[in-house]
C-alpha positions in Angstrom: 50.3 -41.2 41.9 49.0 -39.2 38.6 46.9 -40.5 35.7 45.7 -39.0 32.6 41.6 -38.3 31.8 41.4 -39.9 28.7 43.5 -43.1 28.9 41.9 -43.8 32.3 38.6 -43.1 31.3 38.9 -45.2 28.1 40.3 -48.4 30.4 37.8 -47.9 33.4 35.3 -48.1 31.1 36.1 -50.9 28.8 37.5 -52.8 31.6 33.9 -52.1 33.5 31.8 -53.2 30.5 33.6 -56.8 29.3 34.7 -57.9 32.8 31.4 -57.7 34.2 29.7 -58.5 30.7 27.7 -55.3 31.7 24.3 -55.2 29.1 22.1 -52.4 28.9 19.6 -52.2 31.8 21.9 -54.0 34.0 22.3 -52.9 37.9 25.5 -52.6 39.0 26.8 -52.4 42.9 30.6 -51.9 43.2 30.5 -51.6 47.1 33.9 -50.4 47.7 34.8 -47.1 49.6 34.4 -44.2 46.9 37.5 -42.6 48.3 39.9 -45.9 46.9 41.2 -46.2 43.3 37.9 -49.3 43.2 35.5 -46.3 44.1 37.3 -44.0 41.4 37.5 -46.7 38.4 34.1 -49.1 39.0 31.6 -46.9 41.0 32.3 -43.7 39.1 34.3 -43.5 36.2 33.9 -46.5 34.5 30.3 -47.5 34.8 28.9 -43.5 34.1 31.7 -43.3 31.1 29.6 -46.2 29.7 26.3 -45.2 30.3 25.7 -47.9 32.9 23.9 -47.8 36.6 25.9 -47.5 39.2 24.6 -48.5 42.6 26.4 -46.9 45.5 27.2 -47.9 49.1 27.4 -46.1 52.1 27.6 -47.8 55.9 29.0 -51.1 56.6 27.9 -54.8 55.4 27.4 -55.6 58.8 24.7 -53.0 59.7 22.1 -53.0 60.9 22.9 -57.0 60.7 24.7 -59.1 58.6 22.0 -59.4 56.0 23.0 -55.9 54.5 24.3 -56.9 51.0 21.8 -59.1 50.1 18.8 -57.5 51.1 20.4 -54.4 48.9 20.1 -56.9 46.2 17.1 -58.2 46.9 15.3 -54.2 47.1 17.2 -53.0 44.0 17.2 -56.1 42.0 21.4 -55.9 41.6 22.9 -57.8 38.5 26.3 -57.4 39.4 28.0 -57.3 42.9 31.8 -56.3 43.5 33.2 -56.2 46.7 36.4 -57.4 48.5 37.5 -61.0 49.8 37.8 -59.6 53.3 34.0 -58.5 53.3 33.2 -62.0 52.0 35.4 -63.7 54.5 33.7 -61.5 57.5 30.3 -62.5 56.1 31.3 -66.3 55.7 31.7 -66.3 59.2 28.2 -65.7 60.3 26.6 -68.3 58.5 24.5 -68.8 55.5 21.3 -68.0 57.0 21.8 -63.8 56.4 22.0 -64.7 52.9 19.6 -67.0 51.9 16.5 -65.4 53.5 17.1 -62.7 51.1 16.2 -63.3 47.1 19.5 -63.2 44.9 18.1 -64.5 42.2 18.9 -61.0 39.9 22.3 -61.8 40.6 24.5 -62.6 37.3 28.2 -61.9 37.9 30.0 -61.5 41.3 33.5 -60.0 41.6 36.3 -59.9 44.0 39.1 -57.3 44.3 41.7 -55.9 46.8 43.5 -59.0 47.3 43.9 -62.5 46.4 40.5 -64.9 47.3 41.1 -67.8 49.2 39.3 -71.1 47.4 36.8 -71.6 50.5 36.0 -68.0 50.7 35.7 -68.1 46.4 33.6 -71.2 47.0 31.1 -69.9 49.9 30.8 -66.8 47.4 30.0 -68.6 44.4 27.5 -71.4 45.9 25.7 -69.6 49.1 25.7 -65.9 47.6 25.5 -66.8 44.2 23.3 -70.5 44.3 26.1 -71.9 42.2 24.8 -70.2 39.1 26.8 -66.9 39.1 30.4 -66.2 37.1 33.1 -64.7 39.6 35.4 -62.6 38.4 38.5 -62.2 40.5 40.2 -59.0 39.4 43.7 -57.8 39.8 44.9 -54.5 39.3 46.4 -51.5 41.1 45.8 -47.9 42.0 48.9 -47.6 39.4 47.3 -49.8 36.6 43.8 -47.7 36.6 41.8 -50.8 35.9 41.8 -54.8 35.6 45.0 -55.8 34.3 44.5 -59.9 35.3 40.6 -61.0 35.2 38.1 -63.6 33.7 35.4 -62.3 32.1 32.2 -63.2 32.8 30.2 -65.7 31.1 33.5 -66.5 28.8 36.1 -67.4 31.1 36.2 -70.9 32.6 36.3 -70.5 36.5 39.1 -72.1 39.1 38.9 -70.9 42.8 41.5 -68.5 43.9 42.7 -67.7 40.4 42.7 -64.1 38.7 42.6 -66.1 35.4 44.3 -64.2 32.4 45.5 -60.8 31.0 42.6 -58.5 30.0 42.9 -57.4 26.1 46.5 -55.7 25.4 48.0 -56.4 28.9 50.9 -58.5 28.1 52.3 -60.1 31.0 55.6 -61.9 32.1 57.3 -63.9 34.6 60.4 -62.2 35.6 63.4 -64.2 37.5 64.0 -62.3 41.0 67.2 -60.7 41.2 69.9 -62.6 43.3 71.0 -59.4 45.4 67.4 -58.7 46.1 64.4 -60.8 46.0 61.9 -58.0 45.9 63.2 -56.7 42.9 66.2 -54.4 43.2 68.0 -52.9 40.6 69.0 -55.2 37.6 70.9 -54.7 34.6 69.8 -58.0 32.3 65.9 -59.0 33.2 65.5 -62.9 32.7 62.3 -63.9 31.8 60.9 -67.2 33.0 59.1 -68.7 29.7 56.6 -71.6 29.9 53.8 -72.7 32.5 53.9 -74.4 35.6 56.2 -71.5 36.8 56.7 -69.1 39.6 58.2 -65.5 39.6 58.1 -61.8 39.7 54.9 -60.3 37.9 55.7 -57.9 35.1 53.8 -56.4 32.4 55.9 -55.9 29.0 54.0 -52.8 27.3 52.1 -49.8 28.2 48.5 -49.6 28.6 46.0 -46.6 28.2 45.6 -46.2 32.2 49.1 -46.7 33.3 50.2 -44.5 35.9 52.1 -41.5 34.4 54.1 -40.6 37.4 54.3 -39.7 41.1 52.9 -36.4 41.3 55.7 -33.9 41.6 58.4 -37.0 42.0 59.3 -38.6 38.9 62.2 -39.9 40.0 60.7 -41.9 42.7 58.2 -43.4 40.1 60.8 -44.4 37.6 62.8 -45.8 40.6 59.5 -48.1 42.0 57.6 -49.3 38.9 60.2 -49.0 35.7 63.7 -49.0 37.0 63.5 -52.2 39.1 63.1 -54.6 36.2 64.5 -52.1 33.0 62.1 -52.2 30.1 59.2 -53.6 32.5 56.4 -52.6 34.7 57.3 -53.7 38.1 53.7 -54.7 39.7 55.8 -55.5 43.3 53.8 -59.0 43.5 54.6 -62.5 42.9 52.8 -64.5 40.7 52.3 -68.6 39.8 51.4 -69.5 36.3 49.7 -72.8 36.4 49.7 -75.4 33.6 46.9 -74.1 31.9 48.3 -70.7 31.8 46.0 -69.2 34.7 47.7 -66.6 37.1 48.0 -66.7 40.3 49.1 -64.1 42.7 51.0 -65.1 45.6 51.5 -61.7 47.3 53.8 -58.6 47.3 57.2 -58.9 47.4 58.0 -55.3 48.5 57.3 -53.9 52.1 53.3 -54.0 53.0 51.4 -52.3 55.7 47.8 -53.6 56.4 45.6 -50.9 57.7 42.2 -51.6 58.3 42.1 -54.6 55.7 43.6 -53.0 53.2 47.1 -53.8 52.2 49.3 -50.7 51.5 52.2 -51.5 49.4 
C-alpha cells in the first residue's frame, strides 16, 4: 500500500503522543519488528517526529529467558511499553516469576497491538506486569490506517478488558449492516448503518483522516475495490465489531479471508 509522507507523519506523531500520554523525558519501547507497520509508525516515525526517546528491541522475548522484556524495563527504566497479545499470552504461560523478579516500577503505560486482546491476558498484563497501577491502551488500527483509529487514551479513558475503547480524534466510526448477498461485504448500492449502542455489524469509517492509505501501489482499481467500493462512501476495514451499551468498541474479528503467518494475521 502507499502512504503519503506529510499525513502519515502527522498522524503517527499525534497518536503516539496522545495515546500513550508521552511526556518529555519518557523512555518508550515498542518491541514490534521494525519491518511491520507497527515498527514504521511507532518505533520510527511517530516517536522521532515527536522528539521522543524510542527504544528498539532485537531478538525474541524468550531469549535468553522469559524475563527478557522485564530485564530490559529494569535496566533502561522504560516508562511506556508496547507489545502484542500473542507475546503476552506466550509469556503468561510461563508464570509470574520471570516478571516479578524484575523492577518494573518505571512503567506507567502498557499498550497492545495486532489483534484483540482476550480479557484473561489483559488482566495478567494489568495485574502482574503493571502491578495494577498502569494504564493499558488496546490500540486498533491497520497498515492501511497508518496509525491508531480506535484506542483508549492513557490517563484519560476508563478501561474495559478486551475493548479497543473509542475512536481517536477525528475518526468517525460507524457500524454497518452486512450485505445479505455477501456477509464479508460485497458490492452494495445502499449502505445501511446500525445506529445506537449494544449493536453488532461491520466496522466502517465515515470520513478520511491524515494517514489514510492513498492507493495500492501500481493498482488503484484494487485499492478502490478492496476498501471503498464494498460499502460505497465508507472505508471498509474488513473487521466486524460490537458497540456496547456505553459506546465502547470491541473488534470481533475479520470478515474477509485471513492467513495466520507466525502469529501475524494477514487479511
